C-alpha positions as CSV (number, residue, x, y, z in Angstrom):
1,M,79.2,-15.0,-12.4
2,A,75.7,-14.6,-11.0
3,Q,75.3,-12.3,-8.0
4,H,73.5,-13.7,-5.0
5,S,71.7,-11.5,-2.5
6,S,73.0,-12.0,1.0
7,F,69.5,-12.7,2.2
8,G,67.6,-14.9,-0.2
9,A,63.9,-15.2,0.2
10,R,62.6,-18.2,2.0
11,G,62.8,-21.4,0.0
12,E,64.9,-19.8,-2.8
13,T,68.0,-21.9,-2.2
14,D,69.2,-25.1,-3.7
15,S,68.7,-27.8,-1.1
16,R,71.7,-30.1,-0.8
17,S,71.5,-33.3,1.1
18,R,72.9,-32.9,4.6
19,P,76.2,-34.6,5.1
20,A,76.1,-37.7,7.3
21,T,79.1,-36.6,9.3
22,A,80.9,-33.5,10.4
23,P,84.0,-32.5,8.4
24,P,87.2,-34.3,9.4
25,A,89.0,-32.9,12.4
26,G,91.7,-30.5,11.4
27,D,90.1,-29.5,8.1
28,P,92.1,-26.3,7.3
29,L,89.2,-24.6,5.4
30,S,86.7,-25.3,8.3
31,Q,89.3,-24.1,10.9
32,A,90.0,-20.9,8.9
33,L,86.3,-20.2,8.4
34,R,85.6,-20.8,12.2
35,E,88.4,-18.3,13.0
36,V,87.0,-15.7,10.6
37,L,83.5,-16.1,12.1
38,T,84.8,-15.8,15.6
39,L,87.0,-12.7,14.8
40,T,84.0,-11.2,13.0
41,Q,81.9,-11.5,16.2
42,L,84.7,-10.0,18.3
43,A,85.2,-7.1,15.8
44,R,81.4,-6.4,15.7
45,A,81.3,-6.1,19.5
46,E,84.4,-3.9,19.4
47,L,82.9,-1.7,16.7
48,A,79.7,-1.3,18.8
49,E,81.7,-0.3,21.8
50,R,83.8,2.2,19.9
51,L,80.7,3.7,18.4
52,G,78.9,3.8,21.8
53,M,75.9,2.0,20.2
54,P,74.2,-1.2,21.0
55,L,75.3,-4.0,18.6
56,T,71.8,-4.4,17.2
57,N,71.8,-0.8,16.1
58,V,75.2,-1.1,14.5
59,E,73.9,-4.2,12.6
60,A,70.8,-2.3,11.7
61,V,72.8,0.5,10.1
62,E,75.0,-2.1,8.2
63,H,71.9,-3.9,6.9
64,V,70.3,-0.7,5.6
65,V,73.6,0.5,4.0
66,M,74.0,-2.8,2.3
67,A,70.4,-3.0,1.1
68,C,70.5,0.6,-0.2
69,G,73.8,-0.1,-1.9
70,A,72.3,-3.1,-3.7
71,G,69.4,-0.9,-4.8
72,E,67.0,-2.9,-2.7
73,P,65.9,-0.6,0.2
74,I,64.3,-2.3,3.1
75,G,61.7,-1.3,5.7
76,P,61.4,-1.9,9.4
77,V,59.8,-5.4,9.0
78,E,62.6,-6.7,6.7
79,L,65.2,-5.1,9.0
80,S,63.7,-6.9,12.0
81,R,63.9,-10.2,10.1
82,R,67.5,-9.7,9.1
83,L,68.4,-8.8,12.7
84,G,66.6,-11.8,14.0
85,V,64.4,-9.8,16.4
86,T,60.7,-9.2,16.8
87,S,59.0,-6.4,14.9
88,A,58.6,-4.5,18.1
89,A,62.3,-4.8,18.9
90,G,63.2,-3.8,15.4
91,T,60.9,-0.8,15.5
92,Q,62.5,0.2,18.8
93,S,66.0,0.1,17.2
94,V,64.7,2.1,14.2
95,N,63.1,4.7,16.5
96,R,66.3,5.1,18.5
97,L,68.4,5.4,15.3
98,V,66.0,8.0,13.8
99,A,66.0,10.0,17.1
100,E,69.8,9.9,17.2
101,G,70.0,11.2,13.6
102,H,71.6,8.0,12.2
103,M,68.6,6.9,10.1
104,T,65.5,8.2,8.3
105,R,62.3,6.5,7.3
106,G,60.2,7.5,4.4
107,P,57.5,6.2,2.1
108,H,58.3,3.3,-0.2
109,P,58.6,4.6,-3.8
110,R,56.0,2.2,-5.2
111,D,53.9,1.3,-2.2
112,R,53.0,4.3,-0.1
113,R,51.6,2.0,2.7
114,R,55.1,0.7,3.4
115,Q,58.2,2.5,4.7
116,V,61.8,2.3,3.6
117,L,64.8,3.1,5.7
118,D,67.9,5.0,4.8
119,V,71.1,6.0,6.7
120,T,71.8,9.7,7.1
121,T,75.1,11.1,6.0
122,S,76.1,11.7,9.6
123,G,75.1,8.1,10.5
124,H,77.1,6.7,7.6
125,E,80.1,8.9,8.5
126,H,79.8,7.8,12.2
127,V,79.8,4.1,11.5
128,M,82.2,4.2,8.5
129,G,84.7,6.3,10.6
130,E,85.3,3.2,12.7
131,L,84.4,0.5,10.2
132,G,86.4,2.0,7.2
133,P,89.9,1.1,8.5
134,M,88.9,-2.5,9.1
135,L,87.3,-2.7,5.6
136,G,90.6,-1.3,4.2
137,L,92.6,-4.0,5.9
138,I,90.2,-6.7,4.4
139,H,90.5,-5.1,1.0
140,Q,94.3,-5.1,1.3
141,A,94.3,-8.8,2.2
142,S,92.1,-9.7,-0.8
143,S,94.2,-7.6,-3.2
144,E,97.2,-9.8,-2.4
145,L,95.4,-12.7,-4.1
146,T,96.0,-13.7,-7.7
147,E,92.9,-13.6,-10.0
148,T,92.7,-17.4,-9.8
149,E,92.9,-17.4,-6.0
150,R,90.2,-14.7,-5.9
151,E,88.0,-16.8,-8.1
152,G,88.5,-19.8,-5.8
153,A,87.9,-17.8,-2.7
154,L,84.8,-16.2,-4.2
155,R,83.4,-19.7,-5.1
156,Y,84.1,-21.0,-1.6
157,L,82.4,-18.1,0.0
158,Q,79.4,-18.4,-2.3
159,L,79.1,-22.1,-1.4
160,I,79.3,-21.3,2.3
161,A,76.6,-18.6,1.9
162,E,74.4,-21.2,0.1
163,A,75.0,-23.7,2.9
164,Y,73.9,-21.1,5.5
165,R,70.8,-20.2,3.4
166,S,69.9,-24.0,3.1
167,F,70.3,-24.4,6.9
168,L,68.2,-21.3,7.6
169,H,65.5,-22.3,5.1
170,P,65.3,-26.1,4.7
171,P,62.8,-27.5,2.3
172,A,59.5,-28.5,3.7
173,P,59.3,-32.2,4.8
174,D,56.9,-33.1,1.9
175,S,58.8,-31.2,-0.8
176,P,60.3,-33.2,-3.8
177,Q,63.8,-32.2,-2.6
178,T,63.4,-34.2,0.7
179,R,61.9,-37.3,-0.9
180,N,65.1,-38.2,-2.8
């Protein structure tokens, strides 16, 4: 199955026609997804509090860890985009994280004009010390699924991610996808 980046470039997604109505009231999948999204927000706020860090900084560390883990290091501009903040606000977060020893910035391996970010060992240990137990619980829950259930869950989550990307980056009004 093809792997999809969590953050596709603008315009990369398949555009689906928008549904005319909301899902039926009481749709169990929609309710379960809403509950997971709500609990995710609450857990992120709790994580930030436990770490004694602003939520934006926790999210910045997570984004950099995920990008580096995917072999696609990011710089301050891309991090700002992913955080949904201005470049100035993103730079301020990066400066604070570097000063606190959680993150480093260095030259891009192929374009010396750009910078890439990395999380320090101590920064990774600090965040993962609190995040690790929750990730373990999530892994435990997913390990209770059969292979067929895992495939179904994976497909559902991929479709949800695609729906979010389509919402975030709709086709231009004059594109062939919107003329159908």
